[in-house]
N, C-alpha and C positions, 0 to 999 in steps of 0.2 A: 395655263386657260382651260385646257380640257380637263384637268384634275380638279379644278375650283367648280367647274359645271357640274361635274358628277357628284360631289359632295353636297351641291345645293340640290341636285335631283334626290339623292338619297334622302336629304333631311325631309324634304316636301313629302316624300313617299313615306317616311317614319311617322310625320306629324298626321298624314291622312290616315294610316293604319290604326293610329292611337285613337282619332275621332270616331271611326268606324266601329272599333271596340267597344267604345263608350255608348254609342247610339243602340247598338245590338244587344249589349248588357242591360241597358235600361228598358228596351221594348221587351226584352224575354222576361224581365222581373215582373212588368206589369201585365204580361200576358199570363203568366203562371198564377198571379195574384187574381186577375180577373175571372180564370176558371175555377180556383179555389173558392171564390166568394160566390159563384153561380151554384156551385155544389153545396156549399154550407152557408144558406142563406140566413140561418139564424144565428150565427156567429158573426159577431161584430169585428172588424179588423182593428188590430192594434199596432200603432206605430211607435217606435222607441230610436234613441240615437245612443250610441255606446262609444265613449272617447277612452281609449286606453295607451298606456306608455309601457315600453318593457325593451327587453333586450333580445335581439336575434342572433342566431348563429348562422353563418354561411360557410359552405366547404371551399368555395372558390376554385376548386379544381386545379388544372395544368399549371396556372401562374404561380401558384404557391407551391406545387411539386416542384418547378423549375428553381424556384428561389432556394428552396431546401436542398435539392441535389446539387447545386453550385456551391453553397455555403459548406455543405458537409460530403464532398466529394472526397474519395479515398486519400488524394495527397494532402488536402488540408487538414484531415483528420490525422494522418499520420505526423503530420508537422505539428499539430497542436499537442500531439501527445509526447513527441521526444525532441522537439527544438522549437518551443513555444516562441523564443525571441524573434522567430523568422516570420511570424504572422501576427496581425493585429485587426482588430474589427470582426465585424460579422454581416452578412447580408440577411436582413430580416423579411420574414414572409409578411404579408398583409395581414392584419387583425382578423380573425375570424368573427369576433363579436360586434354587433352595432346596435346602437340604442335608437329607438324611433318611436313616433306617435302613430296612431290609427284612428280613423274615424269611420262608423260604420251605421249605415241606416238598416234598421230591422222591421220587417212587417211579419207579424203574427197572423198566417193565413187561416189556419184552422187550430183546434185545441192540441197544444203540446208541439206543434210544426211551424217553424218560422223561416223565412227567406231573408238574405241580407246581402247586401252591396258596400264593400269596405274599401278604402284607398289608405294608402301609408305613405310615410314621409320618404322623399329620395335619399338613397344611401350612397356615401362616397366614402371609400377606403383608399388611402395612398400612404406612402411612408419614402424616406429616403435612408438609404444605409451604404456603408463603404466597407471594403475589406482591402488590407496591404499585405502582399506576399513577397518576401525577400527570397530570390534563387541565388544561393551563395556559390560563386565559383573561384578558382585560384586566381583568375585574373579580376576579380571585383564581383560586386554585388549587381543582380539585374534586379530593379524593384518595379513591382507590377501594382497598381492602385485599380480597383474596380469599384464604380458607383451604379448603383441600382434606383430606379424611382418608377415602381409599380403602381397602379391605380386602376380601379374598378369603381364605376358608376351604375347603380341601380335606380331606374327612373320610376317613382310613383306607381308601385304595384296597384292592380286593381283586382279585386276578389268578389266571385259571386258563391255563397254559401246557404246551405240548408241547415235548419238546428232542429233537435229534438230535446224537448225539455222534461226532466224527469222530476216532479216535486219530491223533495227531502224532509222538509218540513213546512209549516206555514209560513217560514221567513226564508227558508233556503231552498234554492233550486240547482241541479245538476243539469249541465248543458252538454250534449254531443254535438259536435258540428263537422262538416265535410263540404267540399265544393273545388271549383276551379279558380285558377287566378292567373291574369295575364301580366308577365314579368318581361322588362325590357333593360337591356343593359348592353354596356361597351367596356373594354378592358384596353389598357395600353401599358407600355413599358418603355423607359430611357435607360440605357446602359453606355457608360464610357469606361473605356480602358486607358489610364496614361502608365507609359512605361519608361523607365529611365535605365539605359545599359550600363556595363561597367566602363565604358569608354567616356561616360558623361552626356553622350547623345540622347535624346527624347523624342518620344512620338505619342499622340493619342489617336484613338478611334473611338466614334460614338455611332450608336444605333437607336432609333426611335421608331417604334411601330405603335399604331392605334387601330382598333377594329371599329366599324360603323356600329350603331346601335342596332340591335336586333332583337324581336320580341319572341316569346314562346309561352305556350299553356303550361302550367303546372298544376299539381294537385294537392290539396291540404286536408288535414283532420286534426280533431283535437277534441279536449274536454274542458270545461270551465265550470267554475262554482260562482254562484250569484246569492248575495245576500241583501234582503230588501230592509232598508233603514225606514223609510215611509213608504207609503202608497205608491208614489211614481218615482220613488229613487232607490237605486241598489247599487253596492260595491260589487265589483267583478274581478274574479282571477282566473287567468286561463292559460293553457299549454297547447301550441300546435305543432304538427309536424309538416314539413313541406317537402315536394319534391319538384325540381324544375332544374332542366340542363339546356344549355344554350349550345348547339353546335353548328357546323360550317359558318363559322366567323369570316367575314371579309374586312380587308381593309387596306392599309398603305404602311409602307416601311422607307425610311429614310436612313442613309447613312453617310457620314462623314468622316474623312481621316485628315492629319496632319502630318506631313513628312516635310522634304523640302518644299512642297507647295499643297494645296488643299485640294481635296478630292470630294465630289458630293454624287450621290446616287440615290436613285428613287425607284421602289418597285410598288405595284399593286397585285393584289390577290387575296388568297385564302390563309388564314393563320394556321400555321403548322406546329405540332410538337415533335420532337426528336431527341434521340441521344448521340452525342457528338464527342469527337476527341479533339481536346485543346493543344495544338502544337506549341503554342508559347510557355505554356507550363507543365504540361506532360501529364494529362488526365482526362477522364471522360464525367460528364454530366449531361443533365437533361437542360433543352433550351426550346425556344420559342421565336419563330420568324415568320414573316409573311412573304410567300412565294406565289408565283404566277401557276407554277407547277413546281413538285420536288425535283431537285437536280439530279441527273443520272449517276453523275461521278462527282467526287468531293473529297478533297485532301483531309477533310474532317472526319472522314468515315462515319458517314451519318448511319444509324440503325433506327428501328422502331418508329419509323415515320408515319404519322397520322394526322388527321386535322384535329386541330385542337378543342378542348370543351371549357366552358365556363359554367361551373357546376354552382346552381343557387340553392341546392339542397341544404335543409338545416331545420332547425326548430327556433320556437319562439316563446318567451314567458312573459306576460302581460298582467297589467293591474289597472283598473280604472273604474270608471261608473256608467250606469244605464239609466238613461233619463227616458221614462214613458211620456210621450206627448199627447196622445188620445186613444 
């Protein structure tokens, strides 16, 4: 009951923060516009809507680093090279690319300068993959199967920007843009280990952690090309670079194991990145877990412990249209 209450409070706080961001952004936009109009009384404001669709590349950060580290640890790389019959499958990273749409309201406040307010589609990236490793002994084979299900969700980014337009010809304009954006995201991972021993006995252990949604302000900048087909209608092509990293993620982790009887555990705290020694297969790799605080001592020989980072840094390429309203 305590956990459910906490999750409700966090959800309410998350929604309230997003509402405040929207209100402040819109107020800021109109305040700047009013100041510009008062100084440029002879210039008539021009409003337009831009609709674009394209590809975004995200770094994702520690979640992909850990998936790659497990899949390509020293033991698995050695076995793939010299005993490929003992390993099958692979653990796949989250796809760095995602396609989405964006809608933008643009206000030309003075000649060559404009302000913009844009929203983008929610991005969800997830997959499921598994790997089976056979540890061959004189008394028989120990078979370990690992299954991973990672997921990242980036909720409707909101961006405030400024444009500078450089006319290239009567129909072509080059646009330079920069600004800030509010990005909110959460990340989760389910992992299950199923093991069969030479004796024929089997066991499984699962772990599922997820973080609460958290927002961060990021920065972007880019360049675009605009070609006017008719007076109030233009084609747009643009490239943008984005910087945004979410740190100090908090969440919950649940663990379950099945031996002769079921075991269920639950933790709340911060998401940590670390490097560990896996006793079951005898190798090191990076991993992520939620802890109230890092353990002082562990049989896994934990090193390089730090709080995890969800990296939304990347770039986008978009094409679309801009319609001048009045």
